C-alpha positions as CSV (number, residue, x, y, z in Angstrom):
1,M,103.2,77.8,3.7
2,K,106.7,78.9,4.8
3,S,107.4,75.3,6.0
4,L,106.3,73.9,2.6
5,R,108.2,76.5,0.7
6,W,111.5,75.8,2.5
7,R,110.9,72.0,2.1
8,I,110.6,72.5,-1.6
9,V,113.8,74.6,-1.7
10,I,115.7,72.1,0.4
11,L,114.4,69.2,-1.7
12,L,115.4,71.0,-4.9
13,I,118.9,71.9,-3.6
14,S,119.4,68.3,-2.4
15,L,118.3,67.0,-5.8
16,V,120.7,69.4,-7.6
17,C,123.6,68.6,-5.3
18,G,123.0,64.9,-5.7
19,V,122.9,65.1,-9.5
20,L,126.0,67.3,-9.5
21,F,127.9,64.9,-7.3
22,L,126.9,62.0,-9.4
23,T,127.7,63.8,-12.7
24,S,131.1,65.1,-11.4
25,S,132.0,61.6,-10.2
26,I,131.2,60.1,-13.6
27,I,133.1,62.9,-15.4
28,D,136.1,62.5,-13.1
29,Y,136.2,58.8,-13.5
30,T,135.7,58.9,-17.3
31,L,138.3,61.7,-17.6
32,N,140.9,59.7,-15.6
33,R,140.4,56.6,-17.6
34,S,140.5,58.4,-20.9
35,F,143.6,60.4,-19.8
36,Q,145.3,57.3,-18.6
37,H,144.6,55.6,-21.9
38,Y,145.9,58.6,-23.8
39,L,149.2,58.6,-21.8
40,S,149.6,54.9,-22.1
41,E,149.1,55.1,-25.9
42,F,151.5,58.1,-26.0
43,H,154.1,56.1,-24.0
44,R,153.8,53.1,-26.3
45,Q,154.3,55.3,-29.4
46,R,157.4,57.0,-27.7
47,R,158.7,53.5,-26.9
48,E,158.4,52.4,-30.5
49,E,160.0,55.6,-31.8
50,M,162.9,55.2,-29.3
51,I,163.5,51.6,-30.4
52,N,163.5,52.7,-34.0
53,T,165.8,55.6,-33.3
54,L,168.4,53.6,-31.3
55,T,168.5,50.7,-33.7
56,R,169.0,53.1,-36.6
57,I,171.8,54.8,-34.7
58,H,173.5,51.5,-33.9
59,Q,173.2,50.4,-37.5
60,V,174.7,53.7,-38.8
61,A,177.4,54.0,-36.2
62,E,178.1,50.2,-36.3
63,S,178.8,50.3,-32.5
64,W,177.9,52.3,-29.4
65,E,181.5,53.5,-29.0
66,E,181.3,55.2,-32.4
67,F,177.9,56.7,-31.5
68,F,179.1,58.2,-28.2
69,K,182.0,59.9,-30.1
70,L,179.3,62.3,-31.4
71,P,179.0,65.4,-29.2
72,S,175.2,65.3,-29.6
73,A,174.8,61.7,-28.4
74,P,173.6,62.6,-24.9
75,L,171.1,65.1,-26.4
76,I,169.8,62.5,-28.8
77,L,169.3,59.9,-26.0
78,R,167.5,62.5,-23.8
79,S,165.2,63.5,-26.7
80,A,164.4,59.8,-27.2
81,G,163.4,59.5,-23.5
82,V,166.2,57.2,-22.6
83,V,167.2,57.3,-18.9
84,R,169.8,54.6,-19.0
85,L,171.5,52.6,-21.8
86,T,173.5,49.5,-21.5
87,D,175.3,47.4,-24.1
88,E,174.7,43.7,-24.8
89,D,177.0,42.8,-21.9
90,G,175.1,44.9,-19.4
91,R,177.7,47.7,-19.1
92,T,176.2,51.2,-18.5
93,L,176.8,53.5,-21.5
94,F,174.5,56.3,-20.6
95,L,172.9,57.5,-17.3
96,R,170.8,60.6,-16.9
97,E,171.6,63.0,-14.1
98,E,168.6,62.1,-11.8
99,L,170.1,58.6,-11.5
100,N,173.8,59.6,-11.4
101,P,174.9,61.0,-8.0
102,E,178.3,62.0,-9.4
103,A,176.7,64.2,-12.1
104,Q,174.3,65.8,-9.7
105,S,177.3,67.3,-7.7
106,F,178.0,69.7,-10.7
107,L,174.3,70.9,-11.1
108,P,172.8,74.1,-9.6
109,Q,170.5,73.7,-6.5
110,Q,167.3,74.6,-8.5
111,N,168.0,71.7,-11.0
112,L,168.7,69.3,-8.1
113,R,165.2,70.0,-6.6
114,R,163.6,69.3,-10.0
115,L,165.7,66.1,-10.3
116,R,164.7,64.9,-6.9
117,R,160.9,64.9,-7.6
118,P,159.3,61.5,-7.5
119,R,159.8,59.6,-10.8
120,R,157.9,56.8,-12.5
121,P,159.3,53.3,-12.4
122,L,161.8,52.4,-15.0
123,V,161.0,49.9,-17.8
124,S,163.7,48.1,-19.7
125,V,163.4,47.7,-23.4
126,P,165.7,45.2,-25.2
127,L,167.2,46.4,-28.5
128,Y,167.6,43.8,-31.3
129,I,169.1,44.1,-34.8
130,D,168.6,41.0,-36.9
131,D,167.4,39.1,-33.9
132,Q,170.7,39.9,-32.1
133,L,170.7,41.8,-28.8
134,V,172.8,44.9,-29.1
135,G,171.7,46.7,-25.9
136,T,169.0,47.6,-23.4
137,A,167.4,51.0,-23.0
138,W,165.7,52.0,-19.8
139,I,162.8,54.5,-20.0
140,Y,160.2,55.7,-17.6
141,G,157.0,53.6,-17.5
142,P,153.6,55.0,-18.4
143,P,152.3,57.5,-15.8
144,N,149.3,56.9,-13.5
145,Q,147.2,59.3,-11.5
146,A,149.8,59.3,-8.6
147,N,152.8,60.3,-10.8
148,F,151.3,62.4,-13.6
149,P,153.8,64.7,-15.2
150,P,153.5,68.4,-14.2
151,R,151.6,69.5,-17.3
152,E,149.1,66.7,-17.0
153,K,148.6,67.4,-13.3
154,M,147.9,71.0,-14.2
155,F,145.4,70.0,-16.8
156,H,143.7,67.6,-14.4
157,R,143.5,70.3,-11.7
158,A,142.0,72.7,-14.2
159,I,139.3,70.2,-15.0
160,G,138.6,69.7,-11.3
161,R,138.3,73.4,-10.7
162,A,136.0,73.8,-13.6
163,I,133.7,71.1,-12.2
164,L,133.8,72.7,-8.7
165,F,133.0,76.1,-10.1
166,A,130.2,74.7,-12.2
167,S,128.8,72.9,-9.1
168,L,128.9,76.0,-7.0
169,F,127.2,78.0,-9.8
170,A,124.5,75.3,-10.2
171,G,124.0,75.2,-6.4
172,I,123.5,79.0,-6.3
173,L,121.2,78.8,-9.3
174,A,119.2,75.9,-7.6
175,V,118.7,78.1,-4.5
176,I,117.4,81.0,-6.6
177,V,115.2,78.8,-8.8
178,G,114.0,76.9,-5.7
179,L,113.0,80.1,-3.9
180,F,111.1,81.5,-6.8
181,G,109.7,78.1,-7.8
182,A,108.6,77.4,-4.3
183,E,106.9,80.8,-4.2
184,Y,105.2,80.1,-7.5
185,L,104.0,76.6,-6.3
186,T,102.9,77.6,-2.8
187,R,101.1,80.9,-3.7
188,P,98.0,79.1,-5.0
189,L,98.0,76.8,-1.9
190,A,98.3,79.8,0.4
191,E,95.3,81.4,-1.4
192,L,93.3,78.1,-1.1
193,T,94.2,77.8,2.6
194,A,93.0,81.3,3.2
195,T,89.7,80.6,1.5
196,A,89.3,77.4,3.4
197,Q,90.0,79.2,6.7
198,R,87.3,81.8,5.8
199,L,84.9,79.0,5.1
200,A,85.7,77.4,8.4
201,G,85.2,80.7,10.1
202,G,81.6,80.9,8.8
203,D,82.1,83.1,5.8
204,L,80.2,81.0,3.2
205,K,80.6,83.7,0.5
206,A,84.4,83.1,0.4
207,R,85.7,82.1,-3.0
208,T,89.1,81.6,-4.4
209,N,90.1,83.6,-7.5
210,F,92.8,81.2,-8.5
211,R,92.3,79.8,-12.0
212,G,94.7,77.3,-13.5
213,A,95.1,74.0,-15.2
214,G,96.1,70.7,-13.5
215,E,95.4,69.5,-10.0
216,L,95.5,72.9,-8.2
217,G,93.0,74.3,-10.7
218,Q,90.7,71.4,-10.1
219,L,91.1,71.8,-6.4
220,A,90.2,75.5,-6.6
221,E,87.2,74.7,-8.7
222,T,86.1,72.0,-6.3
223,M,86.5,74.3,-3.3
224,N,84.4,77.0,-5.0
225,H,81.8,74.4,-5.8
226,L,81.9,73.2,-2.2
227,A,81.5,76.7,-0.9
228,A,78.5,77.3,-3.2
229,E,76.9,74.1,-1.9
230,L,77.6,75.1,1.7
231,E,76.1,78.5,1.0
232,R,73.1,76.9,-0.7
233,A,72.6,74.4,2.2
234,D,72.8,77.3,4.7
235,A,70.3,79.3,2.8
236,L,68.1,76.3,2.6
237,R,68.5,75.7,6.3
238,R,67.5,79.3,7.0
239,K,64.6,79.1,4.6
240,S,63.5,75.8,6.2
241,L,63.6,77.4,9.7
242,A,61.6,80.4,8.4
243,D,59.1,78.2,6.6
244,T,58.7,75.9,9.6
245,A,58.1,79.0,11.8
246,H,55.5,80.2,9.2
247,E,53.8,76.9,9.0
248,L,53.7,76.6,12.8
249,R,52.6,80.1,13.3
250,T,49.5,79.9,11.1
251,P,47.6,77.0,12.9
252,I,48.9,78.2,16.3
253,T,47.6,81.7,15.7
254,T,44.3,80.4,14.5
255,I,43.9,78.1,17.6
256,Q,45.0,80.9,19.9
257,S,42.6,83.5,18.4
258,H,39.6,81.1,18.6
259,L,40.4,80.1,22.2
260,E,40.7,83.8,23.2
261,A,37.4,84.6,21.4
262,F,35.8,81.7,23.2
263,A,37.1,83.0,26.5
264,D,36.0,86.6,25.8
265,G,32.6,85.4,24.7
266,V,33.1,86.8,21.2
267,L,32.6,83.4,19.6
268,E,30.5,80.5,20.6
269,P,32.0,77.0,20.7
270,T,29.7,75.9,17.9
271,P,30.4,72.7,16.0
272,E,31.6,74.8,13.0
273,N,34.1,76.8,15.1
274,L,35.3,73.7,16.9
275,A,35.8,72.0,13.5
276,T,38.1,74.9,12.5
277,L,40.1,74.3,15.6
278,T,40.2,70.6,14.8
279,D,41.4,71.2,11.2
280,E,44.2,73.5,12.5
281,T,45.2,71.0,15.1
282,L,45.3,68.2,12.5
283,R,47.4,70.6,10.3
284,L,49.8,71.1,13.2
285,V,50.0,67.4,13.9
286,Q,50.7,66.7,10.2
287,L,53.5,69.3,10.2
288,V,55.1,67.8,13.3
289,E,54.8,64.3,11.8
290,E,56.5,65.3,8.5
291,L,59.2,67.1,10.4
292,Q,59.7,64.0,12.4
293,S,59.9,62.0,9.1
294,I,62.7,64.2,7.9
295,A,64.6,63.5,11.2
296,L,63.9,59.8,10.8
297,V,65.3,59.9,7.2
298,E,68.6,61.3,8.5
299,Q,68.8,58.5,11.1
300,F,67.8,56.0,8.5
301,R,70.9,57.0,6.4
302,E,73.2,56.1,9.3
303,N,71.4,52.8,10.2
304,L,70.7,51.5,6.7
305,N,69.6,47.8,6.6
306,L,68.7,46.8,3.1
307,I,67.0,43.4,2.4
308,P,65.8,41.8,-0.9
309,L,62.2,42.9,-1.7
310,D,59.7,42.0,-4.4
311,L,58.5,45.3,-5.7
312,N,55.3,43.6,-7.1
313,L,54.2,42.9,-3.5
314,V,55.2,46.4,-2.3
315,V,53.1,48.0,-5.2
316,R,50.1,45.8,-4.4
317,Q,50.2,46.8,-0.8
318,A,50.4,50.5,-1.8
319,E,47.4,49.9,-4.0
320,E,45.4,48.6,-1.1
321,R,46.3,51.6,1.0
322,M,45.6,54.2,-1.6
323,T,42.5,52.8,-3.3
324,P,40.0,54.4,-0.8
325,L,41.5,57.8,-1.4
326,F,41.3,57.5,-5.1
327,I,37.7,56.2,-4.9
328,R,36.7,59.1,-2.7
329,K,38.2,61.6,-5.3
330,G,36.7,59.8,-8.3
331,I,40.2,59.2,-9.8
332,T,41.1,55.9,-11.4
333,L,44.2,54.2,-10.0
334,R,45.8,52.0,-12.6
335,I,48.5,49.5,-11.7
336,I,50.8,47.9,-14.3
337,L,53.1,45.2,-13.1
338,P,55.4,42.7,-14.9
339,E,54.6,39.0,-14.7
340,E,58.0,38.0,-13.2
341,P,59.1,39.2,-9.7
342,V,61.3,42.3,-9.6
343,R,63.6,42.1,-6.6
344,V,65.6,45.0,-5.3
345,M,67.9,45.6,-2.3
346,A,65.9,48.1,-0.3
347,H,63.9,48.9,2.8
348,G,60.2,48.0,2.6
349,Q,59.0,50.9,4.9
350,A,61.1,53.4,2.9
351,I,59.7,52.4,-0.5
352,S,56.1,52.3,0.9
353,Q,56.6,55.9,2.2
354,I,57.9,57.1,-1.1
355,L,55.0,55.5,-3.1
356,D,52.5,56.9,-0.6
357,N,53.9,60.4,-1.0
358,L,54.0,60.2,-4.8
359,L,50.4,58.8,-5.0
360,V,49.0,61.3,-2.5
361,N,50.7,64.1,-4.4
362,A,49.3,62.8,-7.7
363,A,45.8,62.6,-6.3
364,K,46.1,66.0,-4.8
365,Y,46.9,67.7,-8.2
366,T,44.5,65.6,-10.4
367,P,41.0,67.1,-10.9
368,E,38.4,65.1,-9.0
369,H,35.4,63.3,-10.6
370,D,36.6,64.1,-14.1
371,G,37.4,60.7,-15.4
372,R,41.1,61.2,-14.9
373,K,43.5,58.5,-13.9
374,V,46.8,58.0,-12.1
375,T,49.1,55.2,-13.4
376,L,51.6,53.3,-11.2
377,T,54.0,51.3,-13.5
378,L,56.8,48.8,-12.5
379,T,59.4,47.9,-15.1
380,R,62.9,46.5,-15.4
381,Q,65.6,48.4,-17.3
382,G,69.0,46.7,-17.4
383,E,70.2,46.4,-13.8
384,K,67.6,48.8,-12.6
385,A,64.0,48.7,-11.5
386,L,61.8,51.7,-12.4
387,L,58.7,52.7,-10.5
388,Q,56.7,55.5,-12.3
389,V,53.8,57.4,-11.0
390,E,52.1,59.4,-13.8
391,D,49.0,61.6,-13.4
392,E,46.8,63.6,-15.7
393,G,46.8,66.6,-13.5
394,V,47.5,70.3,-13.9
395,G,51.3,69.8,-14.5
396,I,54.2,71.9,-13.2
397,P,55.8,74.9,-15.0
398,G,59.3,74.0,-16.3
399,E,61.0,76.8,-14.4
400,L,59.8,75.3,-11.1
401,L,60.9,71.7,-11.7
402,P,64.5,72.2,-10.3
403,H,63.0,73.3,-6.9
404,I,60.2,70.7,-6.7
405,F,62.2,68.5,-4.2
406,D,63.2,71.4,-1.9
407,R,61.9,71.4,1.6
408,F,58.7,73.5,2.2
409,Y,58.5,74.2,-1.6
410,R,55.1,74.3,-3.1
411,V,54.2,75.1,-6.7
412,D,51.3,77.3,-5.4
413,P,53.1,80.5,-4.3
414,S,50.1,81.7,-2.3
415,R,50.3,78.6,-0.1
416,S,46.6,77.9,-0.5
417,R,45.2,75.3,1.8
418,N,42.9,74.0,-0.9
419,T,45.4,71.5,-2.0
420,G,46.7,70.9,1.5
421,G,50.2,69.9,2.5
422,I,53.2,72.0,3.6
423,G,55.8,71.2,1.0
424,L,57.7,68.4,2.7
425,G,56.3,65.3,1.0
426,L,58.5,65.3,-2.1
427,A,61.6,66.4,-0.1
428,I,61.1,63.4,2.2
429,A,60.5,61.1,-0.9
430,K,63.8,62.3,-2.5
431,E,65.9,62.0,0.6
432,T,64.5,58.6,1.4
433,A,65.2,57.4,-2.2
434,E,68.8,58.5,-1.9
435,A,69.2,56.9,1.5
436,I,68.4,53.4,0.0
437,G,70.7,53.9,-3.0
438,G,68.0,55.1,-5.5
439,T,67.2,58.2,-7.4
440,I,64.0,60.1,-8.1
441,S,63.3,62.4,-11.0
442,V,60.3,64.3,-12.4
443,E,59.0,65.2,-15.8
444,S,56.0,67.5,-16.3
445,E,54.0,69.3,-19.0
446,L,51.8,72.1,-18.0
447,G,48.1,71.2,-18.4
448,K,48.8,67.6,-19.3
449,G,50.3,66.0,-16.2
450,T,53.4,65.0,-14.2
451,K,55.4,61.8,-14.1
452,F,57.7,60.9,-11.2
453,T,60.3,58.1,-11.7
454,L,61.9,56.2,-8.9
455,V,65.0,54.1,-9.9
456,L,66.4,51.4,-7.7
457,P,69.2,48.9,-8.2
458,L,68.2,45.3,-8.7
459,A,69.2,42.7,-6.2
460,K,72.3,40.7,-7.2
């Protein structure tokens, strides 16, 4: 998590620095343009004022010679921003100290340094009175970024320092926020990682306590659900092993005890005693075959080869196989099929195995020779095909229905052999149905019967 935390911090700092650089560049560019426009407008106004001032002076004094007789003439020209003034013949009438070397020799050294600073280029402004040229005034042109006046430069530097300090402050703030933000974002990930590591280490009871909205909350909920499913699967695996051992132990113990009794002379190998051994042997064979069927279902999932099948034909074949069993038990097997073919993408052997398991299960829990019946119905519903096996047997209690498809689960808790079976038939049927893309469900009412429904997608 440290690597991710620092990546988030670096990313946030980079983002802030990029935004600050872009923002400061835009501000600096906009400020320079606005300031340049302001100074140009100010220079234009000063120029117009200077023209008005000089033309009024010339009109009042009637000549430049009369104007320069006034002691305040140089001060008036300096105040108007005039650097040089010439008459209509081009003779210089006024020249400021920075352009007059002779005048500079009488100035103090401090004033000389100030006068020698870089100056803006001069701009000549003709002076007209009644469309007659009376002189030319020279003034400094509008300033640019290279030759801003000292006050403007100070203002520009102050703005630059403010932007710099703001950027530094924002950068420090970004580091602080990034550290705390990264810690806030990565803490749930660290907790989820720790939970995942505990699960990987075999602790299937590990759960994350993180609760929150958004993707992380969904991830935490999904991880807890996954852990619960893993724990349930592990418990089912342990239970399956225990049930398998129990189911194997019973016939093996019976066979072993009878063989020992035969060897010790305690029991005679009479047809009745040998029949008991045969029954237990057949029970053991059935268990091994059903366990092998579960293994085959797992392989079947990986090597699935679905082909178009007509379910009418599959049902008729199942009827032929199961009819002797139902006749022997005195139960009516009723088949209901549609007139048109019902084609699905499936595996013929898989569907036959599911139907056999469901029909055998129905015959097993339906009272014999009592006029009861078992109905196998094939229908179409939208893009699905429905195979339903409904009996008129004893039914299943509602609280037991969620477990009816669990391996080695039998409704009879005493595991009586009167009904036979070891509790794998429905589990095999469910796993086989899911392997071919179908689903199987059960409805039951105690004392009235049970209905199993196999749903398969129709062939395109």
